[in-house]
C-alpha positions as CSV (number, residue, x, y, z in Angstrom):
1,M,117.4,17.9,-189.3
2,I,117.1,17.0,-185.6
3,G,113.4,16.2,-186.0
4,H,114.1,14.0,-189.0
5,I,116.9,12.1,-187.2
6,L,114.7,11.5,-184.1
7,A,111.8,10.2,-186.2
8,F,114.1,7.9,-188.2
9,V,115.8,6.5,-185.1
10,C,112.4,5.9,-183.5
11,I,111.0,4.1,-186.5
12,M,114.1,1.9,-186.8
13,I,113.7,0.8,-183.1
14,W,109.9,0.3,-183.5
15,G,110.7,-1.8,-186.6
16,S,112.7,-4.2,-184.4
17,T,110.1,-4.7,-181.7
18,F,108.3,-7.4,-183.6
19,V,111.1,-9.9,-182.7
20,S,110.7,-9.2,-179.0
21,S,106.9,-9.2,-179.2
22,K,106.9,-12.5,-181.0
23,I,109.0,-14.1,-178.3
24,L,106.9,-12.7,-175.5
25,L,103.5,-13.6,-177.0
26,D,104.4,-17.2,-176.4
27,T,104.1,-16.5,-172.7
28,F,101.8,-13.5,-172.4
29,T,98.5,-12.5,-173.9
30,P,98.4,-9.2,-175.9
31,I,96.8,-7.2,-173.1
32,E,99.2,-8.7,-170.5
33,L,102.2,-7.8,-172.7
34,L,100.8,-4.3,-173.3
35,F,100.2,-3.6,-169.7
36,I,103.7,-4.8,-168.5
37,R,105.4,-3.0,-171.4
38,F,103.9,0.4,-170.7
39,L,104.2,0.0,-166.9
40,I,107.9,-0.5,-167.3
41,G,108.0,2.5,-169.6
42,F,106.0,4.7,-167.2
43,L,108.3,3.7,-164.2
44,T,111.3,4.5,-166.3
45,L,110.0,8.0,-167.1
46,C,109.2,8.5,-163.4
47,I,112.8,7.8,-162.6
48,L,114.0,10.2,-165.3
49,S,111.5,12.9,-164.3
50,P,110.1,12.3,-160.8
51,K,108.4,15.8,-160.6
52,I,104.6,15.6,-161.0
53,L,103.4,17.8,-163.8
54,K,101.0,20.5,-162.7
55,L,98.6,21.8,-165.3
56,E,97.7,25.5,-165.4
57,K,94.2,24.8,-166.6
58,R,92.2,21.7,-165.6
59,K,90.6,21.5,-169.1
60,D,94.1,20.8,-170.6
61,E,93.8,17.3,-169.0
62,I,91.4,16.3,-171.8
63,W,94.3,16.3,-174.3
64,Y,96.3,13.9,-172.2
65,I,93.3,11.7,-171.7
66,L,92.6,11.5,-175.4
67,S,96.3,10.8,-176.1
68,G,96.5,8.0,-173.6
69,L,93.3,6.5,-174.8
70,T,94.0,6.6,-178.6
71,G,97.8,6.4,-178.9
72,V,98.6,4.0,-176.0
73,F,95.6,1.9,-175.2
74,L,93.4,1.6,-178.2
75,Y,96.0,1.7,-180.9
76,Y,98.2,-1.0,-179.5
77,F,95.3,-3.2,-178.2
78,I,93.4,-3.1,-181.5
79,E,96.5,-3.7,-183.5
80,S,97.4,-6.8,-181.3
81,T,93.8,-8.0,-181.6
82,A,93.9,-7.7,-185.4
83,L,96.9,-10.0,-185.5
84,V,94.7,-12.7,-184.0
85,Y,92.2,-12.5,-187.0
86,T,94.5,-11.6,-189.9
87,Y,98.0,-12.1,-191.3
88,A,100.9,-10.0,-190.0
89,T,101.6,-9.0,-193.6
90,N,98.1,-7.6,-193.9
91,V,98.6,-5.6,-190.7
92,G,101.9,-4.3,-192.0
93,V,100.4,-3.0,-195.2
94,I,97.2,-1.6,-193.8
95,I,98.7,0.2,-190.8
96,S,100.9,2.2,-193.2
97,I,97.8,4.3,-194.2
98,A,98.1,6.0,-190.8
99,P,100.0,9.0,-192.2
100,F,97.2,9.5,-194.8
101,F,94.6,9.7,-192.0
102,T,96.9,12.0,-190.1
103,S,97.2,14.4,-193.0
104,I,93.5,14.5,-193.5
105,L,92.7,15.1,-189.8
106,A,95.5,17.7,-189.4
107,Y,94.1,19.5,-192.5
108,L,90.6,19.5,-191.0
109,C,91.7,20.6,-187.5
110,F,94.7,22.8,-188.3
111,K,94.9,24.8,-191.5
112,D,98.6,25.4,-190.9
113,E,99.3,21.8,-192.0
114,P,98.0,21.9,-195.6
115,F,96.9,18.8,-197.5
116,K,99.2,19.0,-200.6
117,I,99.0,17.0,-203.8
118,N,102.6,15.8,-203.5
119,F,101.7,14.1,-200.2
120,V,98.9,12.2,-202.0
121,V,101.3,11.1,-204.8
122,G,104.0,10.2,-202.3
123,F,101.5,8.2,-200.2
124,I,100.4,6.2,-203.3
125,V,104.0,5.4,-204.3
126,A,105.0,4.5,-200.7
127,F,101.9,2.3,-200.3
128,I,102.7,0.4,-203.5
129,G,106.3,-0.1,-202.2
130,I,105.0,-1.3,-198.8
131,F,102.7,-3.8,-200.7
132,F,105.7,-5.3,-202.5
133,I,107.7,-5.5,-199.2
134,S,105.0,-7.1,-197.1
135,F,103.6,-9.6,-199.6
136,N,106.8,-10.3,-201.5
137,G,105.1,-11.7,-204.5
138,Q,102.7,-13.9,-202.5
139,Q,99.0,-14.0,-202.8
140,M,97.1,-11.6,-200.6
141,H,94.7,-13.2,-198.1
142,L,91.8,-11.0,-197.0
143,S,90.4,-11.3,-193.5
144,P,87.6,-8.7,-193.1
145,K,87.5,-8.7,-189.3
146,G,91.2,-8.4,-188.7
147,D,91.8,-6.0,-191.7
148,I,89.0,-3.7,-190.5
149,L,90.4,-3.7,-187.0
150,T,93.8,-2.7,-188.5
151,I,92.2,0.3,-190.3
152,V,90.6,1.3,-187.0
153,A,94.1,1.1,-185.3
154,A,95.5,3.3,-188.0
155,I,92.8,5.9,-187.4
156,M,93.5,5.7,-183.6
157,W,97.2,6.6,-184.3
158,A,96.1,9.4,-186.6
159,I,93.9,10.9,-183.9
160,Y,96.7,10.5,-181.4
161,S,99.1,12.3,-183.7
162,V,96.7,15.3,-184.1
163,V,95.8,15.5,-180.4
164,L,99.6,15.4,-179.6
165,K,99.9,18.8,-181.3
166,K,97.6,20.2,-178.6
167,V,99.7,18.5,-175.9
168,N,102.9,19.9,-177.3
169,A,101.4,23.4,-177.5
170,L,101.0,23.4,-173.7
171,G,104.7,24.1,-173.3
172,H,105.8,21.1,-171.2
173,T,108.8,18.9,-171.8
174,S,108.5,15.7,-174.0
175,I,109.3,13.5,-171.0
176,Q,106.6,15.2,-168.8
177,N,104.0,14.9,-171.6
178,T,104.8,11.3,-172.4
179,K,104.7,10.3,-168.7
180,R,101.2,11.8,-168.3
181,I,100.1,10.2,-171.5
182,F,101.4,6.8,-170.3
183,A,99.6,7.2,-167.0
184,W,96.2,7.7,-168.8
185,G,97.0,4.8,-171.1
186,L,97.7,2.5,-168.1
187,F,94.5,3.7,-166.5
188,F,92.4,2.5,-169.4
189,M,94.4,-0.7,-169.5
190,T,93.8,-1.3,-165.8
191,I,90.0,-0.8,-165.9
192,S,89.9,-3.3,-168.9
193,L,92.0,-6.0,-167.2
194,P,89.1,-7.5,-165.2
195,I,87.3,-8.0,-168.5
196,L,90.2,-9.1,-170.7
197,G,92.0,-11.1,-168.0
198,F,95.4,-10.8,-166.4
199,D,97.2,-13.9,-165.1
200,V,100.9,-13.2,-164.9
201,S,103.4,-14.6,-162.4
202,M,106.8,-13.1,-161.4
203,E,108.4,-16.4,-162.4
204,E,107.3,-15.8,-166.0
205,I,108.5,-12.2,-166.0
206,L,111.9,-13.1,-164.4
207,I,112.8,-15.7,-167.0
208,P,116.0,-14.1,-168.5
209,L,114.8,-14.1,-172.1
210,N,111.4,-12.6,-171.1
211,L,112.9,-10.0,-168.8
212,L,115.5,-8.9,-171.4
213,N,112.8,-8.4,-174.0
214,L,110.4,-6.7,-171.6
215,L,113.0,-4.3,-170.6
216,F,113.8,-3.5,-174.3
217,L,110.1,-3.0,-175.1
218,G,109.4,-1.0,-171.9
219,V,112.5,1.2,-171.5
220,I,113.7,1.7,-175.1
221,A,110.7,1.1,-177.4
222,C,108.1,2.7,-175.1
223,A,109.7,5.2,-172.8
224,G,112.5,6.2,-175.1
225,C,110.8,6.1,-178.4
226,F,107.6,7.8,-177.3
227,V,109.6,10.7,-175.9
228,I,111.7,11.2,-179.0
229,W,108.7,10.7,-181.3
230,N,106.7,13.3,-179.4
231,H,109.6,15.7,-179.6
232,S,110.0,15.1,-183.3
233,C,106.2,15.9,-183.7
234,S,106.8,19.2,-181.9
235,I,109.6,20.1,-184.3
236,L,108.3,18.8,-187.6
237,G,104.5,18.7,-187.1
238,S,102.3,15.6,-186.9
239,V,102.0,15.1,-190.7
240,R,105.7,15.3,-191.6
241,T,106.7,13.1,-188.6
242,N,104.1,10.4,-189.4
243,Q,105.5,10.1,-193.0
244,Y,108.3,8.1,-191.4
245,V,105.8,5.3,-190.7
246,Y,106.4,4.4,-194.3
247,L,109.9,3.3,-193.3
248,N,108.6,0.8,-190.7
249,P,108.5,-2.2,-193.1
250,I,112.1,-1.4,-194.2
251,A,113.2,-1.4,-190.6
252,T,111.5,-4.7,-190.2
253,I,113.4,-6.1,-193.2
254,I,116.7,-5.0,-191.8
255,F,116.2,-6.7,-188.5
256,S,114.7,-9.8,-190.2
257,V,117.9,-10.2,-192.2
258,I,120.1,-9.6,-189.2
259,I,118.2,-11.6,-186.5
260,L,116.1,-14.1,-188.4
261,H,118.5,-14.5,-191.4
262,E,115.7,-13.9,-193.9
263,K,116.6,-13.4,-197.6
264,I,116.3,-10.1,-199.5
265,T,114.3,-10.7,-202.7
266,P,113.8,-8.5,-205.8
267,C,110.3,-7.7,-204.6
268,I,111.8,-6.3,-201.3
269,V,114.4,-4.3,-203.2
270,L,111.8,-2.8,-205.5
271,G,109.4,-2.1,-202.5
272,T,112.2,-0.4,-200.6
273,I,113.0,1.9,-203.5
274,L,109.4,2.8,-204.0
275,T,108.8,3.4,-200.3
276,L,111.8,5.7,-200.0
277,S,110.8,7.5,-203.2
278,G,107.3,8.1,-201.7
279,L,108.8,9.6,-198.6
280,I,111.0,11.9,-200.7
281,I,108.0,13.0,-202.9
282,S,105.9,13.7,-199.8
283,E,108.6,15.9,-198.4
284,Y,109.3,17.7,-201.6
285,K,108.9,21.5,-201.5
286,K,109.1,23.6,-204.7
287,E,111.6,26.3,-204.4
288,S,110.1,29.8,-204.8
């Protein structure tokens, strides 16, 4: 139950981050926002857990490197870049296939997370629901470059979720693991900045609206959510935790209504019912 609650809370917070990101992208580029956001998150974790994590085996570092590369740098950067070439609704629908990729990879890598038929059925039902939510009866506009990038981003998150199982198996706390993962993510961002560009002034950061949103994204959405998400994965497993990604569009709807005063349509209601049904079907276990 704790694992499910943590995953749910995390997805609800992540579902609200689009508002802050939309505001900040008027001032910062995707890579600038990404770097500042995770730098704040990393510094927050350093305050919470200042002790440097010492690994028993040097070869264990590879799992942190892969986690930082796939789950922090590549996933977020590719997803942000995809938004330049395609519609946000396309990204919202396509990124929801991440749990499916996670299930396949987990089955191939760890036989203890079996690939069950109810997961496939639940995925199909949830994906149809997400389609209704995201497109809301409107015509779908395909953009091959952006849509393909979104699929790649979903694969990166699936790889991160599977690699995270190896990280959690090392026996360190979620805060220590997340801090080290962030450090490697920031490393890959830093070496890419000379190529992608970074031109940010303190005046821009200290604008009250920008600072408030940066702190929300860095402290809560990054530091806080990554810790509780990683802890949820250690309790439930990568496959079951990632099924909560299906709820991301629903979280987005809730905050759209509260903050942007958008209307709830019949398509959204139907999509919400289907998405929740898909999650329940995926979680169903036949009693012996």
